[in-house]
C-alpha positions in Angstrom: 18.2 15.1 -17.9 19.2 13.1 -15.3 21.8 14.7 -12.9 23.9 11.7 -13.4 23.9 12.3 -17.5 25.5 15.3 -17.1 28.8 13.8 -15.4 31.9 13.0 -17.6 31.6 9.5 -19.0 32.4 6.6 -17.0 35.3 4.5 -18.0 34.2 1.4 -19.6 34.7 -2.1 -18.0 37.0 -4.4 -20.0 33.7 -6.9 -20.1 30.0 -5.9 -20.4 28.0 -5.9 -17.3 25.5 -8.4 -17.1 21.9 -7.0 -16.0 20.1 -10.2 -14.7 16.3 -10.3 -13.9 15.6 -12.7 -10.8 12.1 -13.5 -8.9 11.1 -14.8 -6.0 11.7 -18.2 -7.4 15.2 -17.7 -7.1 17.9 -20.0 -9.0 15.1 -22.4 -10.0 13.4 -20.0 -12.1 16.3 -18.5 -13.9 17.0 -19.3 -17.8 20.3 -20.9 -18.8 21.8 -17.8 -20.5 21.0 -15.9 -17.1 22.7 -18.7 -14.9 25.7 -18.4 -17.0 25.9 -14.9 -16.5 25.8 -15.2 -12.8 28.4 -18.4 -12.5 30.7 -16.4 -15.1 30.7 -13.0 -13.0 33.7 -11.6 -10.7 31.6 -9.2 -9.2 27.9 -9.7 -7.9 25.8 -6.5 -7.2 22.4 -6.5 -5.8 20.0 -6.3 -3.0 20.7 -8.4 0.2 17.4 -10.2 -0.8 18.4 -11.1 -4.1 21.9 -11.9 -3.1 21.0 -14.5 -0.8 19.0 -16.1 -3.8 22.3 -17.1 -5.5 24.0 -20.9 -4.4 27.4 -21.2 -3.6 28.7 -22.0 -7.4 28.3 -18.3 -8.2 31.4 -17.5 -6.5 32.1 -14.2 -7.8 32.7 -11.6 -4.9 29.3 -10.2 -3.6 28.4 -6.7 -2.8 25.2 -5.3 -1.5 23.6 -2.0 -3.0 23.9 0.6 -0.4 21.0 2.8 0.6 20.0 5.5 -1.0 21.1 3.4 -4.1 21.3 5.9 -7.1 23.7 8.1 -6.0 25.9 5.1 -5.2 25.9 3.4 -8.8 28.3 5.6 -10.5 31.1 5.2 -7.8 30.4 1.4 -7.1 30.6 0.6 -10.7 34.0 2.3 -11.1 35.4 0.6 -8.1 34.7 -2.6 -10.0 35.8 -1.2 -13.4 38.1 -4.0 -15.3 36.0 -7.1 -13.7 33.5 -9.0 -15.1 30.4 -7.8 -13.2 26.6 -9.2 -13.1 23.8 -7.0 -11.4 21.0 -8.5 -9.9 17.5 -7.0 -10.6 14.1 -7.3 -9.2 12.1 -9.2 -12.5 12.8 -7.1 -15.6 15.4 -4.4 -14.9 14.2 -2.3 -17.4 10.9 -1.6 -15.9 11.0 0.6 -12.9 14.4 -1.4 -12.4 18.2 -1.0 -11.8 18.8 -1.3 -15.9 17.5 2.6 -16.2 20.3 3.8 -14.0 22.6 1.5 -15.4 21.8 2.7 -18.9 22.2 6.5 -18.2 25.8 5.8 -16.9 27.7 3.3 -19.0 25.0 3.5 -22.2 23.2 0.6 -23.5 25.9 -1.0 -25.5 27.7 -1.6 -22.4 24.9 -3.9 -20.8 23.8 -7.1 -21.3 20.3 -7.4 -19.9 18.6 -10.6 -19.2 15.2 -10.2 -18.1 12.9 -11.9 -16.1 8.9 -12.0 -16.1 8.4 -8.6 -14.3 5.7 -8.5 -10.7 3.2 -6.9 -13.2 3.4 -9.7 -15.6 3.1 -12.1 -13.0 0.2 -10.2 -11.1 -1.6 -10.3 -14.4 -1.3 -13.6 -14.7 -3.0 -14.3 -11.6 -5.5 -12.1 -11.9 -6.8 -12.4 -15.6 -6.1 -8.7 -16.7 -4.9 -8.0 -19.6 -1.4 -6.2 -19.4 -1.9 -3.4 -22.1 -5.4 -2.1 -20.2 -3.9 -2.3 -16.5 -2.3 0.9 -15.1 0.9 0.5 -13.2 2.2 2.9 -10.3 5.2 2.7 -8.6 5.8 3.8 -5.0 8.9 2.1 -4.3 11.1 5.8 -3.4 8.1 7.7 -4.2 5.5 9.4 -2.3 2.0 7.6 -1.8 0.3 10.6 -2.7 1.4 10.3 -6.7 -1.2 7.2 -6.5 -4.2 10.2 -6.8 -3.5 11.0 -10.3 -4.5 7.2 -11.2 -7.4 7.2 -9.6 -10.8 7.0 -11.9 -14.0 4.8 -11.3 -13.6 1.1 -12.8 -9.8 1.3 -13.7 -7.6 -1.4 -12.7 -4.2 -0.4 -11.0 -1.4 -2.2 -10.2 0.9 -0.6 -7.3 4.6 -1.6 -6.9 5.0 -1.4 -3.1 8.0 -0.1 -1.2 7.8 -2.1 1.7 5.2 -4.2 3.9 3.6 -1.2 5.1 2.3 0.1 1.7 -0.9 -1.5 1.4 -1.9 0.1 4.6 -1.0 3.5 3.3 -2.6 2.7 0.0 -6.0 1.7 1.6 -5.8 4.9 3.8 -5.1 7.3 0.6 -8.1 5.2 -1.4 -10.4 6.3 1.6 -8.9 9.9 1.8 -9.8 10.7 -1.9 -13.1 8.9 -1.8 -12.2 5.6 -3.2 -12.9 3.6 0.1 -15.0 1.1 -1.7 -12.2 0.0 -4.2 -11.4 -3.5 -3.5 -7.6 -4.2 -2.8 -5.7 -7.5 -3.5 -1.8 -7.7 -2.1 0.0 -10.4 -4.1 2.9 -11.4 -2.3 6.1 -13.4 -3.4 4.7 -13.9 -6.9 6.3 -16.8 -8.7 7.9 -18.1 -5.7 6.6 -21.0 -3.3 5.3 -18.9 -0.6 3.2 -16.9 -2.9 0.1 -15.4 -1.2 -2.7 -12.8 -1.8 -4.5 -11.1 1.1 -8.0 -9.6 -0.3 -10.4 -6.9 1.0 -11.8 -3.3 0.9 -10.1 -0.1 1.0 -12.5 1.0 3.6 -12.2 -2.2 5.7 -8.6 -3.0 5.5 -7.2 -4.3 8.5 -4.4 -7.0 7.6 -1.6 -6.4 9.6 1.8 -5.7 7.3 2.8 -8.9 5.8 5.6 -9.7 3.1 7.9 -6.8 1.9 7.7 -8.4 -1.5 4.2 -7.4 -2.5 2.2 -5.9 -5.7 -1.3 -4.4 -4.7 -4.1 -4.8 -7.2 -6.8 -2.1 -7.2 -10.1 -2.2 -8.8 -11.1 1.5 -8.7 -14.4 2.4 -7.1 -15.7 5.5 -5.7 -17.9 6.1 -3.3 -21.3 7.8 -4.6 -20.5 11.4 -3.2 -16.8 11.7 -4.7 -16.1 14.3 -6.7 -15.3 13.4 -10.2 -12.0 14.3 -11.4 -11.6 13.6 -14.8 -8.4 12.7 -16.9 -8.2 15.9 -19.3 -7.6 19.4 -18.0 -10.8 21.4 -16.6 -11.0 19.9 -13.5 -13.8 21.3 -11.3 -12.9 24.0 -9.1 -13.9 22.2 -6.0 -11.2 20.2 -6.5 -8.9 23.2 -5.6 -8.1 24.6 -2.1 -8.0 28.4 -3.0 -8.5 32.0 -1.8 -10.1 33.3 -4.9 -6.9 33.1 -6.9 -7.8 30.2 -9.2 -7.8 29.9 -12.8 -11.5 29.0 -13.1 -12.4 25.7 -15.0 -13.6 26.6 -18.4 -10.5 29.0 -19.1 -8.2 26.2 -17.4 -9.3 24.2 -19.8 -8.7 26.9 -23.0 -5.7 27.5 -21.3 -3.9 24.4 -21.0 -5.0 23.5 -24.6 -3.1 26.1 -26.0 0.1 25.1 -23.6 0.1 21.9 -25.0 1.7 20.0 -22.5 3.7 16.7 -24.1 6.1 14.0 -22.3 8.7 15.3 -20.5 8.3 18.8 -20.9 8.8 21.6 -18.4 6.4 24.3 -17.5 6.8 27.5 -15.4 3.7 28.4 -14.0 4.2 32.4 -12.3 2.1 33.6 -9.9 0.6 30.1 -9.4 -2.3 31.4 -6.8 -3.8 27.7 -6.1 -1.0 25.7 -8.8 -4.1 24.7 -10.9 -2.4 25.4 -14.2 0.5 23.5 -12.9 -1.0 20.7 -11.2 -3.4 19.5 -14.4 -0.2 20.0 -16.8 1.7 17.5 -14.5 -1.4 15.0 -14.3 -1.5 14.9 -18.3 1.7 12.6 -18.4 3.7 11.3 -15.5 7.1 12.6 -17.1 5.7 15.8 -17.3 7.7 18.5 -15.0 6.5 21.9 -13.5 7.6 24.7 -11.2 5.2 27.3 -9.8 6.3 30.4 -8.7 4.2 32.3 -6.3 5.2 35.3 -4.2 2.6 34.6 -1.1 3.9 31.9 1.3 0.5 30.9 2.2 -0.9 30.6 -1.1 2.7 28.6 -1.8 2.0 26.1 0.9 -1.8 25.9 -0.3 -0.1 24.8 -3.9 1.8 22.2 -2.3 -1.3 20.4 -0.7 -3.0 20.9 -3.9 -0.7 19.0 -6.0 -0.5 16.1 -3.1 -4.2 16.0 -2.9 -4.3 15.6 -6.8 -1.7 13.2 -7.3 1.2 15.2 -8.4 3.6 15.5 -5.6 6.5 16.3 -7.8 5.5 19.5 -8.2 8.2 22.4 -7.3 7.0 25.6 -5.5 9.0 28.4 -5.4 8.4 31.3 -3.0 9.4 34.5 -4.4 8.8 37.4 -6.8 9.0 36.9 -10.5 11.3 37.9 -12.2 13.7 37.5 -9.6 12.7 34.3 -8.4 13.5 32.6 -12.1 17.1 33.0 -11.7 18.9 29.2 -11.6 15.6 27.8 -12.7 15.9 24.5 -15.4 15.1 26.2 -19.1 11.3 25.8 -19.8 9.5 24.1 -22.6 6.4 26.4 -21.6 5.3 29.2 -19.8 2.3 30.5 -18.2 1.9 34.0 -16.5 -1.1 34.1 -14.4 -0.1 36.9 -12.1 2.2 39.5 -12.0 2.3 40.5 -15.6 3.4 44.3 -15.1 6.0 43.4 -13.0 9.2 45.3 -14.5 11.2 42.7 -16.7 9.0 39.5 -16.1 8.1 39.0 -20.0 11.3 39.6 -21.2 12.8 37.5 -18.7 10.1 34.5 -19.8 10.7 34.9 -23.4 14.4 35.2 -22.9 14.3 32.0 -21.2 12.4 30.0 -23.9 14.4 28.3 -26.4 13.3 28.2 -30.1 9.6 26.8 -30.1 8.7 27.1 -26.9 5.5 28.6 -25.7 4.4 31.7 -23.6 0.7 31.8 -22.2 -0.1 34.9 -20.3 -3.8 35.5 -19.3 -5.1 38.9 -17.5 -8.4 40.4 -16.7 -6.8 44.4 -16.0 -7.0 46.7 -18.7 -3.4 47.7 -17.5 -2.0 44.2 -18.6 -4.1 43.7 -21.6 -2.5 46.5 -22.7 1.0 45.3 -22.4 -0.3 42.1 -24.0 -1.7 43.7 -27.2 1.6 45.7 -27.4 3.3 42.1 -27.4 0.9 40.7 -29.7 1.7 43.5 -32.3 5.6 43.0 -31.9 6.0 39.2 -31.6 2.5 37.9 -33.0 0.8 34.7 -31.8 -2.6 34.8 -30.7 -4.9 37.2 -28.6 -7.8 36.2 -27.7 -10.7 37.3 -25.1 -12.3 34.4 -23.3 -16.1 35.0 -21.9 -18.0 32.5 -19.6 -21.6 33.0 -18.5 -23.3 30.9 -16.1 -26.8 30.2 -15.4 -28.4 31.8 -12.1 -31.4 32.3 -10.2 -33.3 35.9 -11.4 -35.9 36.1 -8.9 -38.5 33.2 -9.9 -36.3 33.0 -12.9 -32.9 32.1 -14.7 -30.4 34.6 -16.3 -27.0 34.8 -17.4 -24.2 36.0 -14.9 -21.2 36.9 -17.0 -17.6 36.3 -15.4 -14.9 38.8 -15.9 -13.6 38.0 -19.0 -9.8 37.0 -19.5 -7.5 38.3 -22.4 -5.0 35.7 -23.1 -2.1 36.3 -25.7 -0.3 32.8 -26.8 2.7 32.8 -29.0 5.7 30.4 -29.9 9.2 31.5 -30.2 10.6 31.2 -33.8 13.5 28.9 -35.0 16.4 31.0 -36.1 16.3 31.7 -39.9 19.2 30.2 -41.6 20.1 32.0 -44.6 21.8 30.1 -47.7 25.7 29.8 -47.0 25.4 30.0 -43.2 27.6 27.6 -41.5 
């Protein structure tokens, strides 16, 4: 839930707010319904560039969005409530646009949305890329590091730029992540009379900053020695910076399978170590959220670096000891405990924090913690399993098995309250 949605409802304006998408072609590219909404408006709200695209016939008062935009939405709409308002948006307002914020504030019923082709639609049309097979990453108001999670050999990506400096930043990230051979095309002013395309590869990108209104098309291609990082949990251990405190690859994959992340869900990762469980939870879907709690400041900094490196800079890292560090955190959908199981009150605090249907998964390699998990399994049920992995290693001139420490894992789902007949 967004912070704005927890506020009291905004007074509804006398007339619906029109949200009109506009492209680089300006007034000439608008449909009649879009033009009518703008001509009839008493207040026109938009970016300065968008407002300059309107002709004098649009006589409404012109109000430019302040920066930062999102915190100002509520107050600006309230200040003009009772007027006929038209809000300008780039392309399709409901595709990474202002339409989302307006819907959260006013509700869908108070909006009349008139979309324009998005920059992504224009880009796919120019490139001959099927829209449904093309990935989209926005870097508008977001860190460049989030692009890393979308990089896979052979994938086609469209990157929504924040400004004229974004292409160079994308090229630098591609080189750093081993995707320097990727072809980059910067499509500027799509749909307008000044439309242009800059072409090159990330390795050799030397174009100076161009038009701030641009979309970057990336044909992902990795260098031969680049570590392969797949799309499912169980990334190579070498993908992480760590000091030995790392849930190893095969156990990590099994753990994420039991945690079962779903879009929009929040994970608490307690005893983060290298942050691998939280990182791979976040990589399953862009809307997933995670908080990792780690008592050691040096490891906490390492977790942040791993998250950036693997494309999930949204990971929130809390430095402190659980359970005390859990106070005030938003309620999780799932909890993973990878360390500190014997801390007094930790298991109870995690169990109490979970909603009905929430999942708790705990891993341990010590007998003391194993006894604790066995007791909880007896009392609360769930699944208690032992995960054992062996790796082939040289034994003299032959090959034998080296057994890793077995991991005991308890997983359980918090039950829903029992409703008896006659209960209100």
